[in-house]
C-alpha positions as CSV (number, residue, x, y, z in Angstrom):
1,M,119.4,236.8,-20.8
2,K,117.5,240.0,-21.1
3,K,119.4,243.0,-22.5
4,D,120.9,245.2,-19.7
5,A,119.9,242.6,-17.1
6,F,122.9,240.4,-16.8
7,T,124.5,239.3,-13.5
8,F,128.1,239.2,-12.5
9,I,130.3,238.3,-9.6
10,D,133.2,240.5,-8.4
11,L,136.2,238.4,-7.2
12,F,139.4,239.8,-5.7
13,A,137.2,242.9,-5.6
14,G,139.5,245.4,-3.9
15,I,137.6,248.6,-3.7
16,G,135.2,247.8,-6.5
17,G,136.7,249.2,-9.7
18,M,135.5,246.1,-11.6
19,R,132.1,246.4,-10.1
20,L,131.7,250.0,-11.1
21,A,132.7,249.1,-14.7
22,F,130.2,246.3,-15.0
23,E,127.4,248.2,-13.3
24,R,128.0,251.0,-15.9
25,A,127.7,248.4,-18.6
26,G,124.2,247.5,-17.2
27,G,125.0,244.6,-14.9
28,R,123.9,243.6,-11.4
29,C,126.4,242.2,-8.9
30,V,125.2,239.1,-7.1
31,F,128.4,238.2,-5.2
32,S,131.7,239.8,-4.2
33,S,134.8,238.6,-2.4
34,E,137.7,240.6,-0.9
35,W,139.9,239.5,2.1
36,N,141.5,242.9,3.0
37,K,139.5,244.5,5.9
38,F,140.4,248.1,4.8
39,S,139.3,247.4,1.2
40,Q,136.1,245.9,2.7
41,Q,135.4,249.2,4.5
42,T,135.8,251.2,1.3
43,Y,133.7,248.7,-0.6
44,E,130.9,248.8,2.0
45,A,130.9,252.6,2.0
46,N,130.4,252.8,-1.7
47,F,128.2,249.7,-2.5
48,G,126.3,249.2,0.8
49,E,127.6,245.6,1.4
50,V,130.6,243.9,2.8
51,P,132.3,241.5,0.4
52,E,132.7,237.9,1.5
53,G,136.2,237.2,2.9
54,D,139.0,234.9,1.7
55,I,137.9,233.2,-1.6
56,T,140.0,230.2,-0.7
57,N,137.6,229.4,2.1
58,I,134.4,229.9,0.0
59,N,132.7,226.8,-1.5
60,E,132.1,227.4,-5.2
61,N,128.7,225.8,-4.9
62,D,127.6,228.5,-2.5
63,I,128.2,231.2,-5.0
64,P,125.1,232.4,-6.9
65,D,124.7,231.6,-10.6
66,H,125.9,234.4,-12.7
67,D,126.4,235.4,-16.4
68,I,129.9,236.9,-16.1
69,L,132.7,236.3,-13.7
70,A,135.0,239.2,-13.2
71,G,138.2,239.5,-11.2
72,G,141.7,241.0,-11.0
73,F,143.6,238.1,-9.4
74,P,147.1,238.3,-8.0
75,C,149.9,236.9,-10.1
76,Q,151.5,233.8,-8.5
77,P,154.0,231.2,-9.8
78,F,152.7,227.8,-10.9
79,S,154.5,224.5,-10.5
80,I,154.2,221.9,-13.2
81,A,156.6,219.5,-11.5
82,G,155.1,216.1,-11.0
83,V,152.7,216.2,-13.9
84,S,154.8,213.9,-16.2
85,K,155.3,211.5,-13.2
86,K,151.5,211.3,-12.7
87,Q,151.0,210.6,-16.3
88,S,153.4,207.7,-16.2
89,L,151.5,206.3,-13.2
90,N,148.1,206.8,-15.0
91,R,147.1,209.1,-12.1
92,P,144.7,212.0,-12.8
93,H,146.1,215.4,-13.4
94,G,145.0,218.7,-14.9
95,F,144.2,222.1,-13.7
96,E,143.7,220.8,-10.1
97,D,147.3,219.8,-10.0
98,E,148.8,222.5,-12.1
99,T,147.1,225.4,-10.3
100,Q,146.5,224.1,-6.8
101,G,147.8,226.5,-4.2
102,T,147.4,229.6,-6.4
103,L,144.6,232.1,-6.4
104,F,144.0,231.4,-10.0
105,F,142.8,227.9,-8.9
106,D,139.9,229.5,-7.2
107,I,138.8,231.2,-10.4
108,A,139.2,227.9,-12.2
109,R,137.1,225.9,-9.7
110,I,134.3,228.6,-9.8
111,L,134.3,228.6,-13.6
112,K,134.1,224.8,-13.6
113,A,131.2,224.7,-11.1
114,K,129.1,227.7,-12.3
115,R,129.8,227.8,-16.1
116,P,129.2,231.5,-16.6
117,K,128.7,232.7,-20.2
118,A,131.8,234.8,-20.0
119,F,134.6,236.1,-17.8
120,L,137.0,239.1,-17.6
121,L,140.3,238.7,-15.7
122,E,142.9,241.4,-15.2
123,N,146.5,241.2,-14.1
124,V,149.9,243.0,-14.4
125,K,151.5,243.2,-17.8
126,N,154.4,241.0,-16.5
127,L,152.1,238.0,-16.3
128,Q,152.9,237.5,-20.0
129,S,156.6,237.0,-19.2
130,H,156.3,235.7,-15.7
131,D,158.3,232.5,-15.1
132,K,159.5,232.6,-18.7
133,G,155.9,232.6,-20.0
134,K,155.0,229.4,-18.1
135,T,152.4,231.1,-15.8
136,L,150.3,232.5,-18.7
137,K,150.7,229.3,-20.6
138,I,149.2,227.3,-17.7
139,I,146.4,229.8,-17.3
140,L,145.4,229.7,-20.9
141,K,145.7,225.9,-21.0
142,T,143.4,225.7,-18.0
143,L,140.8,228.1,-19.4
144,R,140.9,226.6,-22.9
145,D,141.7,222.9,-22.6
146,H,140.4,222.0,-19.2
147,L,137.4,224.4,-18.9
148,G,136.5,224.7,-22.6
149,Y,136.4,228.5,-22.9
150,D,137.1,230.5,-26.0
151,V,139.9,232.8,-24.7
152,H,141.2,236.2,-25.9
153,Y,143.9,238.3,-24.2
154,K,145.6,241.7,-24.8
155,I,147.8,244.1,-23.0
156,M,146.2,247.6,-22.9
157,D,147.5,250.9,-21.7
158,A,145.1,253.1,-19.7
159,K,146.7,256.3,-20.9
160,V,143.9,256.7,-23.5
161,V,141.3,257.3,-20.7
162,V,143.3,258.7,-17.8
163,P,146.6,260.7,-17.7
164,Q,148.6,257.7,-16.5
165,H,150.9,255.1,-18.2
166,R,149.4,251.9,-16.9
167,E,149.7,248.7,-18.9
168,R,147.7,245.7,-17.8
169,I,146.8,242.3,-19.4
170,F,143.1,241.5,-19.8
171,I,141.9,238.0,-20.4
172,V,138.4,237.4,-21.8
173,G,136.7,234.1,-22.2
174,F,133.3,232.9,-23.5
175,S,131.6,229.5,-23.0
176,E,131.0,229.3,-26.7
177,P,133.3,230.3,-29.7
178,T,132.6,234.0,-30.0
179,E,133.5,236.8,-32.4
180,F,135.2,239.1,-29.9
181,S,137.7,241.8,-30.3
182,F,139.0,244.2,-27.7
183,P,137.7,247.7,-28.1
184,E,139.6,250.4,-30.0
185,I,139.3,253.3,-27.5
186,P,139.7,256.9,-28.8
187,D,142.5,258.8,-26.9
188,R,140.8,261.3,-24.6
189,K,144.2,263.2,-24.4
190,L,143.9,263.9,-20.7
191,I,146.8,265.5,-18.9
192,M,147.8,265.7,-15.2
193,H,146.4,269.3,-14.9
194,D,143.0,267.8,-15.5
195,I,143.0,265.7,-12.3
196,L,144.7,268.1,-9.8
197,E,142.8,269.7,-6.9
198,S,142.9,273.5,-6.8
199,K,143.7,273.6,-3.1
200,V,146.0,271.1,-1.4
201,D,146.9,270.7,2.2
202,K,150.6,271.3,3.1
203,K,150.8,267.8,4.6
204,Y,151.1,266.4,1.1
205,T,154.3,268.3,0.5
206,L,157.3,265.9,1.0
207,T,159.5,266.7,4.1
208,K,162.9,268.0,3.2
209,G,164.4,264.9,4.6
210,V,162.4,262.6,2.3
211,W,163.1,264.9,-0.7
212,N,166.8,265.0,0.0
213,A,166.9,261.2,0.4
214,L,165.1,260.7,-2.9
215,Q,167.6,263.0,-4.7
216,R,170.6,261.2,-3.1
217,H,169.2,257.8,-4.0
218,A,168.6,258.8,-7.6
219,A,172.1,260.3,-7.9
220,N,173.7,257.1,-6.5
221,S,171.7,254.9,-8.7
222,K,172.6,256.9,-11.8
223,A,176.3,256.8,-10.8
224,K,176.1,253.0,-10.7
225,G,174.2,252.8,-14.0
226,N,171.0,251.7,-12.4
227,G,167.6,253.0,-13.4
228,F,166.0,254.2,-10.2
229,G,164.8,257.8,-10.2
230,Y,161.9,259.6,-8.7
231,G,159.2,260.7,-11.1
232,M,158.8,264.4,-11.3
233,T,155.6,264.6,-13.3
234,N,155.1,266.8,-16.4
235,L,151.7,268.4,-15.6
236,D,151.1,268.9,-19.3
237,G,151.6,265.2,-19.9
238,I,150.9,261.9,-18.1
239,S,152.3,260.2,-15.0
240,R,154.1,257.0,-14.3
241,T,152.2,254.0,-13.1
242,L,150.7,254.5,-9.7
243,S,151.6,251.6,-7.4
244,A,150.5,250.3,-4.0
245,R,153.8,251.5,-2.6
246,Y,152.9,255.1,-3.2
247,Y,152.2,255.6,0.5
248,K,155.9,255.2,1.3
249,D,157.4,258.3,-0.4
250,G,155.3,259.1,-3.4
251,S,158.4,258.8,-5.6
252,E,156.9,257.5,-8.8
253,V,154.4,260.4,-9.2
254,L,155.7,263.6,-7.7
255,I,153.9,266.9,-8.3
256,P,156.0,270.1,-8.8
257,Q,154.8,273.2,-6.9
258,K,155.1,276.8,-8.2
259,N,156.2,278.4,-5.0
260,N,158.0,275.6,-3.4
261,P,161.1,273.8,-4.6
262,V,160.0,270.6,-2.7
263,P,157.4,268.6,-4.6
264,R,154.3,267.0,-3.2
265,R,152.4,263.7,-3.3
266,L,149.1,263.3,-5.0
267,T,146.1,263.6,-2.6
268,P,143.9,260.4,-2.3
269,R,141.2,262.2,-4.3
270,E,143.7,262.9,-7.1
271,C,144.7,259.2,-7.0
272,A,141.0,258.3,-7.4
273,R,140.8,260.6,-10.4
274,L,144.0,259.2,-11.9
275,M,142.3,255.7,-11.7
276,G,139.1,257.0,-13.3
277,F,136.9,256.7,-10.2
278,P,134.0,259.1,-10.0
279,E,133.9,262.2,-7.7
280,S,131.1,260.6,-5.8
281,F,133.4,257.7,-4.7
282,K,133.8,257.7,-1.0
283,I,137.3,257.6,0.6
284,V,136.8,256.4,4.2
285,V,140.2,255.1,5.2
286,S,143.5,256.7,6.1
287,D,145.7,258.3,3.4
288,S,148.1,255.4,3.6
289,Q,145.4,252.8,3.1
290,A,143.8,254.9,0.3
291,Y,147.2,255.1,-1.5
292,R,147.5,251.3,-1.3
293,Q,143.9,250.8,-2.5
294,F,144.1,253.1,-5.5
295,G,147.5,251.8,-6.4
296,N,146.1,248.3,-6.5
297,A,142.9,249.3,-8.3
298,L,141.7,249.0,-11.9
299,V,141.3,252.0,-14.2
300,V,137.5,252.1,-14.2
301,P,136.8,253.7,-17.6
302,L,139.2,251.3,-19.4
303,V,137.6,248.3,-17.8
304,E,134.1,249.7,-18.6
305,E,134.9,249.8,-22.3
306,I,136.1,246.2,-22.2
307,A,133.1,245.2,-20.2
308,K,130.7,246.7,-22.7
309,S,132.4,244.7,-25.5
310,V,132.1,241.5,-23.5
311,V,128.5,242.2,-22.7
312,E,127.6,243.0,-26.3
313,C,129.0,239.7,-27.4
314,V,127.1,237.7,-24.7
315,Q,123.8,239.5,-25.3
316,S,124.0,239.4,-29.1
317,K,125.4,235.9,-29.1
318,K,128.1,236.6,-31.7
319,R,128.9,233.0,-32.1
320,R,131.9,232.1,-34.3
321,I,131.3,229.3,-36.8
322,T,133.8,226.5,-36.3
323,I,134.7,223.4,-38.3
324,A,132.5,221.4,-35.9
325,D,129.5,223.2,-37.2
326,Y,130.0,221.5,-40.6
327,T,130.5,218.0,-39.3
């Protein structure tokens, strides 16, 4: 593989945050898949192509060969019921049984068929504790034992590159034992002021009805000892995690206003900045869809740093010596 000439595929592509990161690392995307029609519209506007649809309907053998598989797959529960019974009956089992019916299965079958040199997967932090740790255990077992990849994972917080507390788990794998470590990223110390627009339309100010409802809900929750509360953002600090539900009421990241006691939502462009998307990124959908898309997106500069570390290992072939090398 020539330096700065690697290929990758973009699975569960969303609006292309992973693609931006790997393109910045020097790669060329040869295949993308995303089922949501609105995300497809944003993807096409920015990359000039419509991603293939539902990955579950795509034959893995129809996907082009590639050096790196990348994807932020949804978290789903796995069932391991029946595996011991199949063992007792000497029936075949493995990742096909343990992961069938989940979207991770589609990653596994593509890895098995195409054998890329490396992969980068992303998921919510709670994947580590999901179903008492069983979900992550099956994922790692599948990647390591059934598919033979050297796997590394880490939870990283995007607050070092954007003014947002956003923890995600990243799973990296190599087809050969590899000396890999996740990058140590210097804190850019960005604050919310850095991403705000100078002029904002009044439509982003909450209605008094929504604002009163949020305050009542927060007060009732506090009285009951629950943790719900809207997030009035410190503009000299960082925000809470932006989520796909932001379109509903904006409660997790509210922006105080100087001459108005009622706060406002972020604008879609501010959401794009909060996720590290470039100013040139085109927003072509409604505000509601844009909020969903950025809430589900990856933080581009964080993934870019991880991608560069993965690419460096693949291109320099930092192979780790194992016991097998001496036998």
